[in-house]
C-alpha positions in Angstrom: 8.2 -0.7 -5.3 6.1 -3.3 -7.6 6.3 -2.6 -11.4 3.6 -5.1 -13.6 4.7 -6.3 -16.7 2.8 -9.1 -18.8 4.1 -12.1 -21.0 2.3 -15.3 -22.3 0.8 -18.0 -20.7 3.5 -20.2 -19.9 5.1 -19.4 -16.8 9.0 -20.6 -17.4 9.6 -19.2 -20.0 10.6 -16.1 -17.5 13.7 -15.9 -15.9 12.2 -15.1 -12.7 13.4 -16.2 -9.0 9.8 -16.8 -7.4 7.5 -18.7 -9.8 3.7 -18.8 -8.7 0.1 -20.5 -9.4 -3.3 -20.3 -8.1 -4.6 -23.0 -6.8 -8.8 -23.3 -6.2 -9.4 -26.0 -3.3 -9.0 -29.6 -4.3 -8.5 -28.8 -8.4 -4.7 -27.9 -8.3 -4.7 -26.7 -12.6 -2.3 -29.5 -14.0 -0.6 -26.9 -15.5 0.9 -26.1 -12.5 1.2 -29.4 -11.6 3.4 -30.0 -14.6 5.6 -26.9 -15.1 6.1 -27.0 -11.0 7.3 -30.3 -11.7 10.0 -29.9 -14.4 11.6 -27.9 -11.4 11.1 -30.0 -8.7 10.4 -33.6 -9.1 9.1 -34.9 -5.6 6.3 -32.3 -5.9 3.3 -34.6 -5.8 4.9 -36.3 -2.8 5.6 -33.0 -0.7 1.7 -31.5 -1.7 0.8 -35.0 -0.2 2.8 -35.0 3.0 2.3 -31.1 3.4 -1.6 -31.9 3.0 -1.7 -28.8 0.8 -5.0 -28.7 -1.4 -5.5 -24.9 -2.2 -7.8 -23.8 1.0 -7.9 -20.2 1.6 -5.0 -18.8 3.3 -2.7 -21.8 2.4 0.2 -21.7 0.7 2.9 -24.3 0.3 6.7 -22.8 -0.9 9.6 -24.8 -2.5 13.1 -24.3 -2.7 14.3 -25.3 -6.3 16.3 -24.8 -9.0 16.0 -23.6 -13.1 19.0 -23.4 -14.9 21.4 -24.2 -12.3 20.1 -20.9 -10.4 18.0 -21.1 -6.9 14.6 -20.2 -7.5 11.5 -20.5 -5.3 8.0 -22.2 -6.4 4.6 -21.3 -4.8 0.9 -22.9 -4.5 -0.9 -20.5 -2.9 -4.9 -21.4 -2.0 -7.8 -19.5 -3.2 -10.3 -21.5 -1.4 -14.2 -23.6 -2.2 -15.9 -22.9 -5.6 -18.7 -22.8 -3.3 -18.2 -19.6 -1.3 -20.0 -16.4 -3.0 -18.0 -14.6 -5.7 -17.3 -11.9 -2.9 -15.9 -14.4 -0.9 -13.8 -16.0 -4.0 -12.4 -12.7 -4.8 -11.4 -11.7 -1.1 -9.7 -15.4 -1.2 -7.7 -14.2 -4.1 -6.7 -10.7 -2.7 -6.1 -12.3 0.5 -3.8 -14.9 -1.9 -1.7 -12.0 -3.5 -1.3 -10.5 -0.4 0.9 -13.7 0.8 2.6 -13.6 -2.8 4.1 -10.1 -1.8 4.9 -11.4 1.5 6.9 -14.3 -0.3 8.7 -11.7 -2.3 9.7 -10.0 0.9 11.1 -13.3 2.5 13.0 -14.7 -0.5 14.1 -11.2 -1.6 12.9 -12.2 -4.6 13.5 -9.1 -7.6 11.0 -10.7 -9.8 8.0 -12.5 -9.4 5.8 -14.6 -12.5 2.9 -15.0 -11.9 -0.2 -17.3 -13.4 -3.0 -15.4 -13.6 -6.0 -17.7 -12.1 -9.1 -18.5 -14.8 -11.5 -15.1 -14.0 -14.2 -17.3 -15.4 -13.7 -19.5 -11.6 -14.6 -15.4 -10.2 -17.8 -15.0 -12.5 -15.6 -11.9 -14.0 -13.6 -10.8 -16.7 -9.8 -10.5 -16.5 -9.9 -6.8 -16.4 -11.5 -7.0 -13.1 -9.5 -9.6 -11.8 -6.4 -8.1 -12.7 -7.5 -4.7 -11.0 -8.1 -6.5 -8.2 -5.1 -8.3 -7.8 -2.4 -5.6 -8.8 -4.4 -3.1 -6.5 -4.1 -5.9 -4.0 -0.6 -6.4 -4.5 1.0 -2.8 -4.4 -1.4 -2.6 -1.0 0.5 -5.6 0.6 3.8 -3.8 -0.8 3.1 -0.7 1.6 5.4 -0.2 4.4 5.1 2.8 7.0 8.8 3.9 7.1 9.4 7.1 6.7 10.9 7.4 9.9 13.1 4.3 9.7 16.5 5.3 9.5 17.9 1.4 9.6 17.7 0.1 6.2 18.0 -3.2 7.4 14.3 -2.4 8.9 13.0 -1.4 5.7 10.1 -4.5 4.8 9.9 -2.5 1.0 12.1 -3.4 -1.9 12.0 -3.3 -6.0 10.8 -5.8 -7.3 8.8 -7.2 -10.6 6.1 -9.2 -11.1 5.4 -10.8 -14.8 1.3 -11.5 -15.2 1.2 -14.3 -17.1 -1.4 -15.2 -19.5 -3.0 -16.3 -22.7 -2.1 -13.1 -25.2 -5.4 -13.0 -26.6 -6.3 -11.4 -22.7 -3.6 -9.0 -22.9 -5.6 -5.2 -24.0 -8.0 -6.5 -21.3 -5.1 -7.4 -18.7 -3.2 -4.6 -19.3 -6.0 -1.7 -18.4 -6.7 -3.9 -15.6 -2.8 -3.2 -14.5 -3.5 0.4 -15.3 -6.8 0.7 -13.0 -5.4 -1.7 -10.0 -2.4 0.6 -10.0 -4.6 4.2 -10.0 -6.5 2.2 -7.1 -3.4 0.9 -4.8 -1.9 4.4 -5.5 -4.9 6.4 -4.2 -5.4 3.7 -1.1 -1.9 4.0 -0.2 -1.5 8.2 -0.4 -4.7 7.6 2.2 -2.7 5.3 4.1 0.8 7.4 4.0 -1.4 10.0 5.3 -3.5 8.7 7.9 -0.1 7.2 9.6 2.2 10.3 9.8 2.4 11.9 13.1 0.3 14.5 13.2 2.7 17.4 14.5 3.8 16.7 10.9 0.2 15.7 9.3 -1.9 19.3 10.5 -5.1 20.6 9.1 -3.2 23.4 7.1 -1.0 20.3 5.4 -3.5 17.8 4.5 -5.6 20.8 3.0 -2.5 21.5 0.8 -2.2 18.2 -0.6 -5.8 18.3 -1.3 -5.1 21.9 -3.2 -2.0 20.1 -4.5 -4.0 17.0 -6.0 -6.3 19.5 -7.5 -3.9 21.3 -9.5 -2.3 19.1 -10.9 -5.4 17.4 -12.1 -7.1 20.4 -13.6 -9.9 19.9 -10.6 -11.6 22.6 -9.0 -10.8 23.3 -5.7 -12.3 25.9 -2.6 -10.3 25.9 0.6 -11.3 28.0 3.5 -9.4 29.2 6.4 -10.3 29.4 9.7 -11.2 33.2 9.8 -13.3 32.3 6.8 -15.0 29.0 8.6 -16.0 31.5 11.4 -17.2 34.0 9.3 -19.6 31.7 7.9 -20.8 30.4 10.7 -19.3 27.1 10.7 -19.6 27.0 14.2 -19.2 22.7 14.2 -16.0 22.8 12.6 -14.8 26.6 14.5 -16.0 24.6 17.7 -13.9 21.6 17.1 -10.7 23.7 16.6 -10.7 26.2 19.2 -8.5 24.2 21.3 -5.8 23.8 18.8 -3.0 25.7 17.7 -3.4 24.6 14.7 -6.4 26.1 12.3 -9.0 24.4 10.7 -9.5 23.8 7.1 -12.4 23.3 5.0 -11.7 21.7 1.8 -14.7 21.2 -1.6 -12.5 19.3 -4.6 -14.8 19.2 -7.8 -14.8 16.5 -10.6 -16.8 17.3 -13.8 -17.4 14.3 -15.9 -18.1 16.4 -19.2 -21.4 14.3 -19.7 -24.4 16.1 -20.0 -27.2 15.4 -17.3 -24.7 13.6 -15.3 -26.0 13.3 -11.6 -23.8 15.1 -9.2 -22.7 12.8 -5.9 -21.0 14.2 -3.1 -18.3 12.6 -0.7 -17.4 14.5 2.8 -15.1 12.7 4.9 -14.3 13.5 9.0 -10.7 14.9 8.7 -9.8 15.4 12.7 -5.6 15.1 12.3 -5.5 14.2 16.2 -8.2 13.8 18.2 -7.2 14.0 22.4 -11.1 13.8 23.1 -11.0 18.0 23.9 -11.8 18.7 27.0 -13.8 15.4 27.5 -10.2 13.8 27.2 -10.0 10.3 26.2 -7.6 7.6 28.2 -3.6 7.5 27.2 -4.2 3.8 26.0 -4.0 3.7 22.2 -4.4 7.1 22.1 -1.5 7.6 19.5 -3.8 6.0 17.0 -6.1 8.9 16.7 -3.4 10.7 14.5 -5.8 8.2 12.1 -9.2 10.1 12.7 -8.5 12.0 9.7 -9.1 8.5 7.7 -12.4 9.8 6.3 -11.2 12.9 4.6 -8.2 10.9 3.5 -10.5 8.7 1.8 -12.1 11.2 -0.3 -9.0 13.4 -1.2 -7.3 9.8 -2.5 -10.4 9.1 -4.6 -11.3 12.3 -6.2 -7.2 11.8 -7.9 -7.9 8.6 -9.2 -11.2 9.5 -10.6 -9.4 12.4 -12.2 -7.1 9.6 -13.9 -10.1 7.0 -14.5 -13.2 9.7 -15.5 -16.7 8.3 -14.1 -19.5 9.5 -16.2 -20.6 11.4 -12.4 -19.6 14.4 -11.2 -18.3 14.4 -8.1 -17.8 16.7 -5.2 -15.1 16.0 -2.2 -15.7 17.7 0.8 -13.4 17.3 4.0 -13.8 19.8 7.1 -10.5 19.4 8.9 -9.3 20.5 12.6 -7.5 18.7 15.6 -9.1 18.5 18.5 -7.1 19.3 21.7 -8.0 20.7 24.7 -6.8 24.2 25.9 -8.1 27.2 28.3 -10.3 28.1 24.4 -11.5 24.9 23.3 -15.2 24.2 23.8 -16.7 22.7 27.3 -19.2 20.2 28.3 -22.3 22.5 27.8 -21.6 25.0 25.3 -24.0 25.0 22.6 -22.6 25.9 19.2 -24.6 26.8 15.8 -23.6 25.0 12.4 -24.0 26.7 9.1 -27.6 25.5 8.6 -28.3 27.8 11.3 -29.3 24.2 13.7 -27.8 24.5 17.3 -26.4 21.7 19.2 -25.7 21.3 23.1 -22.3 19.8 23.6 -22.4 17.2 26.2 -19.1 15.2 25.4 -16.5 17.1 23.2 -15.1 13.7 22.2 -18.3 13.5 19.8 -16.4 15.8 17.9 -16.7 14.3 14.4 -20.0 15.0 14.1 -19.9 18.6 14.9 -17.2 19.2 11.7 -19.4 16.9 9.7 -22.7 19.0 10.1 -21.1 21.8 8.9 -19.4 19.8 5.7 -23.3 18.1 5.1 -25.1 21.5 5.3 -22.9 23.3 3.1 -22.8 20.6 0.5 -26.8 20.7 0.2 -27.1 24.5 0.1 -24.2 25.1 -2.7 -24.4 21.6 -4.8 -28.1 19.9 -4.4 -26.6 17.0 -5.5 -28.5 14.1 -6.3 -26.1 12.0 -3.0 -24.3 12.3 -0.2 -22.1 9.4 1.4 -19.9 10.7 4.3 -17.1 8.6 5.8 -15.9 8.9 9.1 -14.5 7.4 12.5 -16.8 8.5 13.9 -17.6 5.7 16.9 -15.9 3.6 18.8 -19.4 1.8 19.4 -19.3 1.0 15.8 -15.9 -1.1 16.1 -17.0 -2.8 18.4 -20.6 -4.0 17.2 -18.6 -4.9 13.9 -15.0 -5.3 15.2 -12.4 -4.9 12.0 -13.3 -6.6 8.7 -17.0 -4.6 8.7 -17.3 -1.0 8.2 -21.6 0.3 9.5 -23.7 1.7 6.7 -26.8 3.9 8.1 -29.3 5.2 5.5 -33.3 5.1 4.8 -32.5 5.5 1.2 -32.4 1.9 -0.2 -31.3 2.4 -4.0 -28.2 4.0 -2.8 -27.5 1.6 0.1 -27.9 -1.5 -2.9 -25.4 0.7 -5.0 -23.0 0.6 -2.0 -23.5 -3.1 -1.4 -22.5 -4.0 -4.2 -19.6 -1.7 -4.7 -18.4 -3.6 -1.5 -18.6 -6.5 -2.2 -16.9 -6.0 -5.7 -14.3 -3.9 -4.3 -13.0 -5.1 -0.8 -14.4 -2.5 1.2 -17.2 -4.3 3.5 -20.6 -2.9 5.1 -22.5 -3.9 7.2 -26.3 -2.0 7.2 -27.1 -0.9 10.6 -31.0 -0.8 11.5 -31.9 3.2 10.9 -35.5 3.2 12.4 -36.6 6.2 13.6 -36.8 4.9 17.0 -33.3 5.7 17.7 -34.1 9.7 16.4 -35.2 10.8 20.0 -32.0 10.0 21.1 -30.1 12.9 20.3 -32.9 15.5 22.0 -31.9 18.5 23.7 -33.7 20.2 26.2 -31.3 23.6 25.5 -30.7 23.6 22.2 -32.5 22.1 18.3 -30.1 18.2 19.2 -27.5 17.2 21.2 -24.0 15.8 20.4 -24.7 12.3 22.0 -27.0 10.2 22.5 -29.0 9.6 25.2 -28.4 6.5 27.2 -31.3 4.9 27.6 -31.3 4.4 23.1 -27.7 2.9 23.2 -26.5 2.3 20.1 -23.9 4.6 20.0 -23.4 4.3 15.9 -26.3 4.7 15.0 -28.0 7.4 17.5 -24.6 9.3 15.6 -26.2 8.8 12.5 -29.5 10.3 13.6 -27.3 13.1 14.4 -26.2 13.5 11.2 -29.3 13.1 9.2 -30.5 16.8 11.0 -27.7 18.4 8.2 -29.0 16.4 5.2 -32.6 17.4 3.9 -34.3 15.6 1.4 -30.9 14.4 -0.1 -30.3 10.5 -0.3 -27.8 10.1 2.4 -25.3 7.4 3.6 -23.4 7.3 6.4 -20.5 5.2 6.5 -18.9 4.8 10.1 -15.3 3.7 9.3 -14.0 3.4 13.1 -13.4 -0.2 13.0 -11.8 -1.0 9.2 -9.4 2.0 9.7 -6.6 1.2 11.2 -4.6 -2.2 12.6 -6.7 -4.9 10.7 -5.9 -8.4 11.4 -5.1 -11.2 9.7 -5.2 -9.6 6.2 -2.2 -10.6 4.2 -1.9 -7.0 2.5 -2.1 -5.0 5.6 0.4 -4.0 8.1 0.2 -2.7 11.4 -1.2 0.8 10.8 -3.7 2.8 8.4 -6.2 0.6 5.8 -7.0 3.3 3.5 -10.7 1.8 3.9 -12.8 3.8 1.8 -11.1 4.4 -1.3 -12.1 1.2 -3.1 -15.4 1.6 -2.3 -15.8 4.5 -3.4 -13.8 4.3 -6.8 -15.9 1.4 -7.4 -19.0 3.0 -6.5 -18.9 6.3 -8.9 -17.5 4.0 -11.4 -20.6 2.1 -11.8 -23.0 4.4 -10.2 -25.5 4.2 -13.7 -25.5 0.6 -14.0 
């Protein structure tokens, strides 16, 4: 567990066992050189010998002594000032991730960190602190619930003292609070995604949502499978038909209390395990399909965070939750299902199930909330992961204003998006000769991520809407110091930033 406190800018006033300074490329701050040299005299020689210049991703870790006690000094690079603001901030996050890794490696219990100059990032001290604190918490996450050997658990207790001028402490303290809320929400989503599917069932995930709503005085509506069928949610009921686990439909409502506040809907795909159904997936990496509810996890965790952070918008979090399994009762290729809005779809591939449950969620949102905008998030297609890899999620929409708001939130939050083309030329790919639409795109059109988006577009009407495909970014993202193998919680940081800044 990582905890935080504030102190003045003189880092050596702290009785720590790890001292950390952030270093822009080719501009190591003089005060860091001065203070660290007092604990390790040949510092400048070592910097030259190790060729440390503050490049992004670089670090210099030194064993030293203070008051006859062993301590560790750490210089960590921030990269070039010539990079974009978003890249400079991302480099700071990754630098903070390296700090937490060094805490673990050195078994430090108290790290004193000299905060970098917020002007270098063209943001205020609150924003910088929020990002660094959230990142430190993310870096400290380790899914170790089922590890019985205590020595194999990587997490440990550490206090991080943030050192900065006293005049900035008010801003920094608020940044710490926000960062902790965000970091907790991200890690909660990761924990749910990492849990085995026999433990995190649709019923259990719905119970987590209900608990959050109750604790934070949010309104929760939860439909069981019988109600889902009675309401005509054929997509959700159909995907769940092959499983022994009943589906759930969850809606959580946050009211800002501000008159004329816009109403925004977040919808997240919640398939707690996706075998592919009758169109069963290959065995290789099927274990990762416990993560197919990453969209729902992001939405539910976001709702808890905003209950604390209180954006000036009304937010509805909707998550259809099911398990997609093959059995004698499962939907089959060739079946035709009817959705909540009355549309029909031919099912040609039961592994294209996420769009089926989201269709009911989107239809329900439009009918019951008449929102000003809808964002849906889903681990929807392997095509998107193949196109963009693990570092950017795909974004599809014809609503430029909404796209611009999400793009800005993406750059600020670190959950990065890349807009894919969403032209009507792709729309015919989901035509069917026996139903209104088909649940997979015609191979002639290729672009499976985009054609999946056009399937979903049929259920939002005229409501401004953005579809986010997080199939590549939700699990096992490499080379980022604040992630470990497993779930990433992608979308939580993005949504919180988007909601907090929506009216700007």
